[in-house]
C-alpha positions in Angstrom: 69.1 111.7 63.4 69.6 108.7 65.0 69.8 105.4 63.2 69.3 101.5 64.0 73.1 100.7 63.9 74.9 103.7 64.7 78.5 104.4 63.5 80.8 105.2 66.4 83.8 106.4 64.3 84.3 105.9 60.2 87.8 105.5 58.6 86.7 106.2 54.8 88.6 103.9 52.5 90.5 105.6 49.8 88.5 105.0 46.8 85.4 106.9 48.1 83.1 103.5 48.0 83.4 101.8 51.0 84.4 102.6 54.9 86.1 100.4 57.4 84.5 100.7 60.8 86.3 101.5 64.1 83.1 100.3 66.2 79.0 100.0 65.5 77.0 99.0 67.7 73.4 98.0 68.4 70.3 100.1 69.3 67.5 97.9 69.6 67.0 99.6 73.2 65.6 102.8 71.4 63.5 100.9 69.1 59.6 100.3 69.7 58.6 96.5 69.8 58.0 94.9 66.0 58.9 91.8 64.0 61.1 93.8 61.5 64.5 94.7 63.3 65.4 97.8 61.0 67.3 98.4 57.8 70.2 97.2 58.5 69.2 93.6 59.4 68.0 91.0 57.5 66.8 88.4 59.6 66.4 84.3 59.3 63.3 84.1 59.1 61.8 87.5 59.3 58.6 86.1 61.4 60.8 84.2 63.8 62.5 87.7 65.0 61.0 90.4 66.8 62.4 93.7 69.0 60.8 93.4 72.3 61.1 95.1 75.4 64.0 97.1 74.1 66.1 94.0 72.8 66.7 91.0 70.0 64.5 88.0 70.8 63.9 84.7 69.0 60.3 84.4 69.5 60.3 80.7 68.3 62.9 78.2 68.3 64.1 76.5 65.4 67.3 75.3 63.3 69.0 77.3 61.4 67.9 80.9 62.5 69.9 84.0 62.3 70.4 87.8 61.7 72.8 88.8 59.2 74.0 92.6 59.4 73.6 93.9 55.7 75.6 97.1 55.9 78.9 95.6 57.0 80.9 92.7 55.7 84.2 91.2 55.9 86.4 92.4 53.7 89.6 90.5 51.5 92.2 92.9 53.1 93.6 91.5 56.5 92.8 92.8 59.5 91.3 92.3 63.0 87.8 91.5 63.9 86.2 92.0 67.7 82.6 91.5 68.4 80.5 91.3 71.9 76.6 90.8 72.3 75.1 90.1 75.4 72.9 86.9 75.3 70.7 85.3 77.0 67.4 82.5 76.8 64.7 83.6 76.0 61.8 82.8 79.3 65.1 81.7 81.2 65.9 78.3 81.3 64.3 75.4 79.8 64.1 71.7 78.3 65.2 72.8 74.8 68.6 72.9 73.8 70.3 75.1 71.7 73.1 77.6 70.7 73.7 81.0 70.4 76.4 83.0 69.3 78.2 84.2 66.3 79.1 82.9 62.2 81.5 85.1 60.6 82.7 84.6 56.8 79.0 83.8 55.3 79.2 83.2 51.4 77.4 81.6 49.3 78.8 80.2 46.0 77.3 83.4 44.0 79.2 85.7 46.6 77.1 88.0 46.8 76.4 89.5 50.1 72.5 89.1 49.5 72.7 85.7 48.3 74.8 84.8 50.9 72.0 85.6 53.7 70.1 82.6 52.4 72.5 80.1 50.7 75.3 81.1 52.5 77.8 79.1 54.9 80.3 80.2 57.8 82.1 79.5 60.9 79.9 79.9 64.0 81.1 80.4 67.3 78.4 80.1 70.0 77.7 79.0 73.5 75.0 76.2 73.9 72.4 75.0 76.7 74.0 72.3 78.4 77.2 74.6 79.0 80.0 74.7 76.4 81.8 77.0 74.1 81.5 75.3 70.5 84.0 76.8 68.0 85.3 75.2 64.7 87.9 73.8 66.8 85.5 71.8 68.7 83.5 72.1 72.3 85.1 73.3 75.4 82.9 72.9 78.6 82.4 75.4 80.9 81.3 74.9 84.7 78.0 76.7 85.5 77.7 78.1 81.9 74.3 76.6 81.5 72.6 78.5 84.7 74.8 81.8 83.7 73.1 81.7 79.9 69.7 81.5 81.3 70.1 85.5 82.9 72.3 86.1 80.3 76.5 86.3 79.6 78.3 88.4 77.7 79.9 86.8 74.3 83.0 88.2 72.8 84.7 87.3 69.7 88.7 88.5 68.9 89.8 87.8 65.3 93.6 88.5 64.3 96.5 87.3 62.5 98.6 84.8 63.6 102.0 86.4 62.5 102.2 83.5 59.8 103.4 83.9 56.1 100.0 81.3 55.1 97.9 84.1 56.1 96.3 82.6 59.0 93.9 84.0 62.4 93.6 83.0 65.4 90.2 83.4 66.9 89.3 83.8 70.4 85.7 83.1 72.1 85.2 84.4 75.4 82.2 84.4 78.1 81.5 86.8 80.8 79.7 87.5 83.6 78.3 90.6 82.3 77.9 92.5 85.6 81.3 92.0 87.2 83.3 91.3 84.2 84.5 87.8 85.4 85.8 85.5 82.2 83.5 82.6 82.9 85.3 80.7 80.0 86.9 81.0 77.0 88.1 78.4 73.4 90.2 79.1 70.8 90.3 77.8 67.1 92.5 78.4 64.0 91.0 80.0 60.7 92.4 80.3 57.4 92.1 83.7 55.4 89.5 82.6 53.3 87.1 81.9 56.0 87.0 85.6 57.0 85.5 86.8 53.8 81.8 87.6 54.2 78.7 88.0 56.1 78.4 88.9 59.8 75.7 87.4 61.9 74.1 86.5 65.1 73.4 82.5 65.2 70.8 80.6 66.6 70.8 76.8 66.8 72.9 76.6 63.8 72.7 73.8 61.6 69.6 73.2 59.4 71.5 75.3 57.2 68.7 78.1 56.5 66.0 75.2 55.2 64.2 73.9 59.0 61.2 75.0 60.1 59.6 75.8 63.5 60.4 74.4 66.5 62.3 72.1 69.1 65.1 74.3 69.9 65.9 77.2 72.6 65.0 80.3 72.0 67.5 83.2 72.8 67.7 87.2 73.1 70.1 89.7 72.1 71.3 92.8 73.1 73.9 95.4 72.4 76.0 94.2 69.3 79.3 95.6 68.9 81.2 95.2 65.8 84.5 96.8 64.7 88.2 96.2 63.4 90.1 97.0 60.3 88.7 93.6 59.0 85.8 95.1 58.9 83.9 97.1 55.4 81.2 99.1 55.6 79.0 99.7 52.4 75.6 101.7 53.7 73.8 101.2 50.6 73.4 97.8 51.3 70.3 98.7 53.8 67.4 97.6 52.9 64.4 99.9 54.2 61.6 100.8 55.4 60.8 102.0 52.1 61.8 98.2 50.4 60.8 98.7 46.8 57.8 100.6 44.4 56.0 99.9 41.6 53.5 101.7 39.4 51.2 101.7 36.5 50.2 104.9 34.5 47.4 104.3 32.2 44.9 107.4 30.4 46.2 109.9 32.9 45.8 108.1 36.2 49.2 106.8 38.1 49.0 103.9 40.4 51.5 102.9 42.8 52.6 100.6 45.8 54.7 101.1 48.3 55.9 98.2 49.8 57.0 98.2 53.6 58.2 95.7 56.0 56.1 94.5 59.2 56.4 97.9 61.3 55.4 98.1 64.8 51.7 99.3 66.0 53.7 102.6 67.5 55.9 103.1 64.2 54.7 105.7 61.6 51.8 104.4 59.9 51.8 106.7 56.5 54.1 106.7 53.7 53.9 110.4 51.3 54.6 110.8 47.8 56.0 113.6 46.7 57.2 115.3 43.6 59.3 118.5 42.4 57.1 121.3 43.3 56.6 123.0 40.5 55.1 119.2 39.0 53.1 119.0 42.2 51.2 122.4 41.0 49.9 121.2 38.3 48.8 117.7 39.9 47.0 119.6 42.9 45.7 122.3 40.5 46.5 124.9 43.3 49.1 128.3 42.3 51.0 127.1 45.4 52.4 124.1 47.4 54.0 122.9 50.5 57.3 122.8 50.1 58.6 120.0 52.2 62.8 119.2 51.6 64.9 121.1 49.3 67.3 118.6 48.4 71.3 118.6 48.0 71.1 119.7 44.2 68.6 122.7 45.0 65.3 120.8 44.1 62.0 121.5 46.2 60.0 118.8 46.9 56.3 118.5 47.9 53.9 116.2 48.7 50.8 115.3 46.8 49.8 112.2 48.5 49.3 110.5 51.9 48.8 106.9 52.3 47.9 104.6 55.2 50.3 100.8 55.1 47.8 98.2 55.1 48.3 96.1 58.2 48.0 92.6 56.3 49.9 93.6 53.1 52.3 96.0 54.3 51.5 98.3 51.7 51.1 101.9 51.3 48.8 102.5 48.0 48.6 105.9 45.8 46.1 106.7 43.0 47.0 110.2 41.7 44.2 111.0 38.9 45.3 113.9 36.4 49.0 112.9 36.1 51.1 114.7 33.7 52.0 111.9 31.6 54.0 113.5 29.0 56.7 114.7 30.5 59.0 112.5 33.1 58.1 112.8 36.8 60.5 112.0 39.3 59.2 111.4 42.8 60.3 110.2 45.8 58.6 108.2 48.7 59.1 109.5 52.0 58.9 107.7 54.9 59.8 109.6 58.9 60.9 106.4 61.3 60.3 106.7 64.9 61.9 105.6 68.2 61.6 105.6 71.7 62.8 109.1 72.1 60.3 111.0 69.4 63.6 110.9 66.8 63.5 109.0 63.8 65.5 109.1 60.5 63.5 110.1 57.4 63.6 107.3 54.9 63.5 108.5 51.1 63.0 106.0 47.9 63.4 107.8 44.8 62.3 106.8 41.1 60.6 108.2 37.8 57.3 107.3 36.4 58.3 108.2 32.9 56.0 110.0 30.7 53.8 107.7 28.2 55.9 107.7 25.0 52.7 107.3 23.0 55.1 109.3 20.2 57.6 106.0 20.5 57.4 103.6 17.9 58.7 100.7 19.1 57.3 99.8 22.8 59.5 97.0 24.4 58.0 94.6 26.7 60.3 92.4 29.2 58.7 89.2 30.2 59.4 87.0 33.1 57.9 84.0 35.0 58.7 81.3 37.7 61.4 82.9 40.1 62.6 80.4 42.0 65.3 81.8 45.0 68.1 79.8 43.5 70.0 82.6 41.6 68.5 85.1 44.3 69.8 88.4 43.6 69.3 87.4 40.0 71.8 90.0 38.7 72.8 88.8 35.7 69.1 88.8 34.6 68.9 92.5 36.0 71.7 93.9 34.6 70.8 92.6 31.2 67.6 94.1 31.3 68.6 97.3 32.8 70.8 97.2 29.1 67.5 96.5 27.3 66.0 99.4 29.1 62.4 98.1 28.6 59.3 100.4 28.6 57.1 98.0 30.6 57.8 94.7 32.5 55.7 91.6 32.5 56.0 89.8 35.7 53.1 86.5 34.4 53.7 84.2 37.8 55.1 82.6 40.6 56.7 86.0 41.8 57.7 83.3 44.9 57.9 79.6 45.4 57.0 78.3 48.8 60.6 77.6 49.8 61.9 80.7 49.0 64.4 81.5 51.5 63.8 78.6 53.7 62.0 77.8 56.9 59.3 76.2 55.5 55.5 77.3 55.1 53.2 78.8 57.7 49.7 78.7 56.6 47.5 79.7 59.7 46.7 82.0 61.4 46.6 84.3 58.8 48.6 87.2 60.1 51.4 84.6 60.4 51.0 83.6 57.2 51.2 86.7 55.5 54.7 87.4 57.2 56.0 84.1 56.2 54.9 85.1 52.6 55.5 88.8 52.8 59.5 87.8 53.5 59.5 85.9 50.6 58.0 88.0 48.5 60.7 90.8 49.2 63.3 88.5 48.1 61.7 89.0 44.5 61.3 92.7 44.7 64.6 93.6 46.0 66.3 91.7 43.0 63.9 93.4 40.5 63.4 96.7 42.5 66.4 98.9 40.3 64.0 97.9 37.6 60.8 98.3 38.6 61.5 102.0 39.9 60.9 104.2 36.5 59.0 102.0 34.6 55.3 100.7 34.7 55.0 96.9 35.8 52.3 94.5 35.4 52.5 91.9 37.7 49.9 88.5 37.9 50.1 86.4 41.0 49.9 82.9 40.1 49.0 79.4 42.0 52.6 79.2 44.3 52.2 82.9 44.9 49.0 81.8 46.9 50.6 78.8 48.5 49.4 76.4 45.9 51.4 73.8 43.8 48.2 74.4 41.6 45.3 76.5 41.4 41.6 76.1 40.0 40.2 79.0 41.7 36.6 78.2 41.0 35.6 81.9 41.7 36.8 82.3 45.2 35.9 79.3 46.5 36.8 77.9 49.9 38.8 74.8 50.3 37.8 73.4 54.1 40.1 70.3 53.6 43.3 72.4 52.6 45.9 71.5 50.3 45.2 67.9 49.8 42.3 68.7 47.9 43.4 71.8 45.9 42.2 69.8 42.7 38.7 70.0 44.1 39.1 73.8 42.9 39.2 77.0 45.0 42.0 78.4 47.5 43.3 77.0 49.7 44.3 79.8 52.3 42.0 82.2 54.1 40.9 85.4 52.3 42.8 88.0 54.3 45.9 86.6 53.3 44.7 86.1 49.4 44.0 89.6 49.2 47.3 90.7 51.0 49.3 88.6 48.4 47.1 90.7 45.4 47.9 93.9 47.1 51.7 93.3 47.3 51.5 92.5 43.7 48.9 94.0 41.8 47.6 97.1 43.8 49.6 99.4 42.0 47.5 98.2 38.6 44.8 100.4 36.8 41.4 100.0 38.2 40.2 96.4 37.7 37.0 96.4 35.1 34.3 95.1 37.5 35.8 95.4 41.0 33.0 93.1 42.6 34.9 90.5 44.5 34.9 86.7 44.3 33.3 84.7 46.7 34.7 85.0 50.8 35.3 89.0 49.3 38.5 87.6 47.7 39.7 90.7 45.4 39.4 90.6 41.4 42.4 92.8 39.3 41.4 91.7 35.8 41.2 94.6 33.1 43.2 96.9 31.0 46.3 99.4 31.3 46.9 101.6 28.1 50.4 102.9 27.5 52.3 103.5 24.8 49.2 103.2 22.8 49.4 99.7 23.3 46.4 98.5 24.9 47.2 95.6 27.6 44.7 93.2 29.1 45.3 92.0 32.2 43.1 88.2 33.0 43.5 86.2 35.5 43.5 82.9 33.7 43.6 80.5 36.8 41.1 82.0 39.8 37.9 81.5 38.1 38.4 78.1 36.5 37.2 74.6 37.2 38.9 72.1 39.1 38.8 68.6 37.7 38.4 66.1 40.7 35.6 64.9 41.0 34.4 66.4 37.2 36.5 64.6 34.8 38.7 62.1 36.5 37.9 58.7 35.6 41.5 56.9 36.6 43.7 56.6 39.3 46.4 58.9 40.5 46.6 62.6 40.7 42.9 63.8 38.5 45.1 66.6 36.7 47.4 64.1 35.0 46.2 62.0 32.6 49.3 59.4 31.1 47.5 57.4 28.9 48.1 58.5 25.4 45.0 56.3 24.0 42.8 58.4 26.5 40.2 60.0 24.5 40.1 63.7 26.0 37.5 64.9 24.4 35.5 63.5 27.1 36.7 66.0 29.2 35.4 69.1 27.6 32.7 68.9 29.6 29.4 71.4 29.6 29.6 73.9 32.4 33.3 73.5 33.0 34.7 77.1 33.3 37.9 78.5 32.2 38.0 82.3 31.8 34.6 82.9 33.1 31.6 85.0 32.0 32.8 88.0 33.7 35.9 87.7 32.1 34.8 86.8 28.5 32.7 90.1 28.9 35.7 92.4 29.6 37.4 90.5 27.0 34.8 91.5 24.0 34.5 94.9 25.5 38.6 95.3 25.4 38.7 93.5 21.7 36.3 96.4 20.6 37.9 99.0 22.3 40.7 100.7 19.8 40.4 104.6 21.1 44.2 105.7 21.4 45.3 102.4 20.8 47.7 101.1 17.7 48.2 97.2 18.8 46.7 94.9 21.7 48.4 92.5 23.7 46.6 90.2 26.0 49.0 88.9 29.6 48.0 86.4 31.5 49.6 83.5 33.6 49.9 80.9 30.5 48.8 80.0 27.3 45.7 78.6 26.0 47.4 74.9 25.6 49.1 72.0 27.1 52.9 71.8 24.8 54.6 70.8 28.0 54.5 66.5 28.0 57.5 66.0 29.9 57.9 67.0 33.4 60.2 67.4 36.1 64.0 66.0 36.5 62.9 62.7 35.0 60.9 64.2 32.5 58.1 61.7 32.8 55.5 61.7 30.5 52.4 63.6 30.8 49.7 63.0 27.6 47.3 65.6 28.9 48.0 68.2 32.2 44.4 69.8 33.3 46.8 72.8 35.0 47.3 74.1 31.7 44.8 76.5 30.1 44.5 73.5 27.4 41.7 72.7 29.6 38.7 72.8 28.9 38.7 72.9 25.5 35.2 75.0 25.2 36.7 77.5 27.4 40.2 78.0 25.8 38.2 78.2 22.7 35.9 80.9 23.6 38.9 82.9 24.9 41.1 82.6 21.8 37.9 83.9 19.7 37.2 86.8 21.7 40.7 87.3 21.8 41.5 87.0 18.1 38.0 89.6 17.5 40.7 92.4 18.3 44.2 91.1 16.8 45.3 90.7 20.1 48.6 88.9 20.8 49.2 86.8 24.1 52.3 87.2 26.0 52.1 84.6 29.2 54.5 82.4 31.3 54.4 79.8 33.8 54.9 76.4 31.8 58.5 76.0 32.6 59.0 75.7 28.9 59.4 79.1 26.2 57.6 78.7 23.2 56.3 80.4 20.5 52.6 79.1 19.1 50.5 80.0 16.7 46.9 78.3 18.0 43.6 76.8 15.8 40.0 76.2 16.7 38.6 75.0 13.6 41.7 74.6 11.7 46.0 75.1 12.5 46.5 78.9 12.6 42.8 80.6 12.5 43.1 82.4 16.0 46.2 84.4 17.4 49.9 84.3 18.9 51.4 83.0 21.9 54.6 83.9 23.5 55.5 81.7 26.4 58.9 83.1 28.1 60.8 81.0 30.1 61.4 80.8 34.1 64.2 83.5 35.5 65.7 80.7 37.4 63.8 77.3 36.9 63.4 74.4 39.4 60.9 72.3 37.9 62.3 71.6 33.6 59.8 70.8 31.5 59.5 69.9 27.6 57.8 69.3 24.5 59.7 66.5 22.5 57.3 65.5 19.5 60.3 64.1 17.6 61.8 61.8 20.0 58.1 60.3 19.8 58.2 59.9 15.9 55.2 62.3 15.5 54.9 62.9 11.6 56.1 66.5 11.1 54.0 68.8 9.2 54.6 72.4 8.5 57.5 72.6 9.9 58.5 76.0 9.9 62.3 76.3 9.3 63.9 73.2 8.4 66.2 71.4 10.8 64.0 73.4 13.6 63.3 70.8 15.7 59.8 69.8 17.3 58.0 72.5 15.2 55.5 72.1 13.0 51.5 71.5 13.2 50.3 69.4 15.9 47.5 68.8 18.3 48.3 68.9 22.1 47.2 66.4 24.5 43.8 68.1 24.5 43.1 67.8 21.2 43.6 71.3 20.3 45.4 72.7 17.3 48.9 74.3 17.9 51.7 75.3 15.5 54.9 75.3 17.4 57.3 77.8 15.8 59.7 77.7 18.3 60.6 75.6 21.6 63.1 76.3 24.3 63.5 72.9 25.6 66.4 72.4 28.6 69.2 70.4 28.5 69.7 66.4 28.6 72.5 67.1 30.6 73.3 69.6 33.7 76.3 71.0 34.7 76.6 72.0 38.8 77.8 75.5 38.9 74.3 77.1 40.1 74.3 80.0 37.0 75.2 77.0 34.5 72.4 74.7 36.1 70.0 77.0 35.7 71.2 78.2 32.2 70.8 74.3 31.0 67.6 73.9 32.5 66.1 76.5 30.5 66.4 79.6 32.5 66.1 83.2 30.8 63.7 85.8 29.9 61.5 87.3 27.4 61.3 90.8 25.2 58.7 91.9 22.8 58.8 94.7 20.3 55.8 96.4 19.3 56.3 98.1 16.1 53.5 100.5 15.8 54.3 102.0 12.4 55.1 98.5 10.6 52.5 96.7 13.1 54.6 93.8 13.5 55.6 92.2 16.5 59.0 90.7 17.1 59.6 88.3 20.3 62.9 87.7 21.3 64.0 84.9 24.2 67.4 85.3 26.3 69.1 82.0 27.6 70.4 82.9 31.4 74.0 83.6 30.6 74.8 86.2 27.8 75.6 89.7 28.1 72.4 92.1 26.3 75.7 94.8 25.4 77.2 92.4 23.4 74.4 90.0 22.1 75.3 86.9 19.7 72.9 84.8 18.2 73.1 81.7 19.9 71.8 83.6 23.1 68.7 83.1 22.4 66.9 79.7 22.1 66.4 78.2 19.0 63.8 79.7 17.0 64.1 83.2 18.0 63.6 85.7 17.6 60.8 86.0 15.4 58.4 88.8 13.8 54.7 88.7 13.1 52.6 90.9 12.0 49.8 92.1 13.9 47.4 91.5 11.4 48.3 87.4 11.7 46.3 87.3 14.9 43.5 86.6 13.4 44.8 84.2 11.1 41.0 82.5 10.4 41.4 82.7 6.0 38.9 84.4 4.4 35.7 83.0 2.7 34.9 86.1 0.9 35.9 90.0 1.3 34.4 93.6 1.6 35.6 96.3 -0.8 39.2 97.5 -0.4 38.5 100.7 1.8 41.0 104.0 1.0 41.4 106.5 3.1 41.8 110.3 1.9 43.4 112.6 4.7 44.7 111.1 8.1 45.4 107.7 7.8 44.6 105.0 10.4 41.3 104.9 11.4 39.7 102.4 13.2 37.4 99.8 11.3 34.9 97.4 12.9 32.5 94.6 11.0 29.8 93.9 11.8 27.6 90.4 10.4 24.2 91.6 9.9 22.4 88.6 9.2 23.9 87.4 13.0 24.2 91.0 14.8 28.0 89.8 15.6 31.1 92.0 15.5 33.3 90.2 13.3 36.6 92.5 14.6 37.7 95.4 15.6 41.0 96.9 14.5 43.0 100.1 13.6 44.0 100.5 9.9 47.9 100.7 9.2 47.4 103.8 6.3 45.2 104.4 3.7 44.3 101.3 2.7 42.7 97.9 4.1 40.4 95.0 2.7 38.1 93.5 4.9 38.1 89.7 5.1 35.2 88.0 6.5 33.9 84.0 7.5 30.6 84.0 5.8 29.1 86.0 2.3 26.4 88.2 3.0 25.8 91.9 4.0 27.7 93.7 6.5 28.3 97.0 8.4 31.2 99.2 8.5 32.2 101.5 11.1 35.2 103.3 10.8 36.1 106.3 13.3 39.3 108.5 13.8 40.3 109.2 17.0 42.9 111.9 16.4 41.0 114.9 18.7 38.6 112.7 20.7 36.8 109.4 19.5 34.1 110.3 16.8 32.7 108.0 14.8 32.5 109.7 11.1 31.2 106.9 8.5 28.9 104.2 8.6 28.3 101.9 5.9 25.5 99.2 6.0 24.6 96.8 3.8 27.7 96.3 2.3 27.9 92.9 0.1 30.6 90.6 0.2 33.0 90.6 -2.8 35.2 87.7 -4.3 39.2 87.6 -4.3 39.6 88.7 -7.6 37.4 92.4 -6.8 38.5 95.8 -7.1 35.4 97.4 -5.6 36.2 99.7 -3.1 35.0 102.4 -0.4 36.4 105.8 -0.2 36.4 107.5 3.1 38.0 110.8 3.6 38.9 112.2 7.1 39.9 116.0 7.1 
């Protein structure tokens, strides 16, 4: 098998965990033309580099461009480094200035090789377009070098200990004529040992530190990059790709999976194969025998069950497998065969497990995340703690990326280039979380930043010809090809949509539900159908979505015809709230919560009385959503606010609807807070004495909210990156659904802690908190129906219908054998009871049931055999 970086001789380290390489050499001349360079490299930025004509080429000039070697770094040990590469100006001589060569010892504050890719600094040794060798010691002008560079030169770097006790090194950079071997010039520099630990990279136009946009500087090509020496440590497991990561869901016996791929070329293989153990493949395919493609080192035989073509925009391969054996853990392998010009290729295998549907597990745990800045990439602390918690389901509620992720700006058009620009950013997120994603279901909800908008009021897919400056008018800035590519990378593995009819412009929808472990998850798009505020409600100067005047009557903003979820999603919620087949508890998952809690924004904590980007507006749409949710006793799990909170929502009175948990940002960038105590607001119904900023309030839009916990950021921030993020209230959520007790326990962990040894102070104030499922319809009873007493099988489904209005009041699964239905108007009602032990069957139907008072001992006896 031929690898992109061929190891010539390997000296294995004593530990067996790493190796030192005598020489490794690029093999770009064997690869097809494409954007993605290969699994051993990370290109900054990916969209500006490509393999073309058998060599590596910077296709678009700009500052701070680089290509890092992922599988080899400079270690702590003393040793020698030798590198060489052929380099020349792409397109020959030109007017643009620049430099190309090597960067070594690249390290970030966090020190991880992945963090160093986007936030690292090193020492550069380059040749410049005006004919100089540039080292940390300065410039050395070389006669004729500028002309030679136009055609190509051989650049060599040698670094060796200088023989002093101080541990210093001498570095020598030489430039040669590649045809004659003649040395054209040389330059030397002294380095400290600490300068020689970290990543190795090819560098173009150093400067800008990886945050610069395109243009203004020279382009270069590279070929035959060689690295050798005892200072080099090999880590082959650090390859990234070609199968980058995978996500899946399992619901009602259907398994869906997305394999995320890089931008491979048109001559590369265009398909990914899904394999499972051969004996399981027989049951899935319902055939007596299957083709065994591989027997691994453990003697396990593997067989293909599906093959998926890579989407040309999103670079995803999607699998949908019905009749999945969901009563057992199923190991899987994603397989991709790479090709090269010789017709040979390496087989890449990405393993994982689709866990069984835990229908009999008492407690189902769901980890929740939002707001993923790249500051702490690769987020090792959060990932390690999540793996220790070992949740059953992952929920990512939005802003998996921000536009500045990894640097180098935004490309908005054309769509193809914009998508590749986005893919580089989402790859960082997937790289961080792939070890959590590979073996448990995940729900991933794209939000505004994911589609390159600071805020989005999607208005059902309306285009915005005026671009991002008109985003508050409602609609999508980016073209539908881009938006759909984003959706495929994030929600392509979700269960099938409730109603797959696209939005305007053919933009896909993904709202629907997932049933897993007898928890029913409603998946909403709470931003993409929403009305925009500009021209609709704003009568004030400045931003149309920010009301800063605390005396403004925000009830005027709730105008007829304004949309939050829209009729399509409300219809779905209504039907979902009634469907309890094989369901014990319900949870709504959306981008954000239905109120406007955060009222201090940004580094300066600017006061915003009402924020129309929040889901507290429009108020009528907010109330309709909460009413639909409470009819199914649904808990709400969301994010986006950059402010952790527990809120019990009210429609007509405090606490008459359901509870929400808004998780904190995993890596907070833009802090927000809620500080009514500092404003001197009256304290009403504070849940715990001494717990600040909690109690009954109206938010800036007049919505009734009872705040039980809030995770405000610190008033002062420390400087080290992890401490800074911790002080800005970064962390994640964890919710435990206890199906036996029908309780919901909410936990909210700060960034800096160890899940193996948690302490009370590791959670934000007010967490953990446990509620009962029935509290998600907190409305006070006006009257009751007779108490239902069940003999035989317990836990039937109960539906209450008002006969006067023909309205379904609510549907819920009983806990145990006794339930007293509350109602909110006197009169007569219909009761329907089902038991779904072996399939949904309506066993009992009672009509003309009259309401009774609180002191009544009337009963309704039901028996389920």
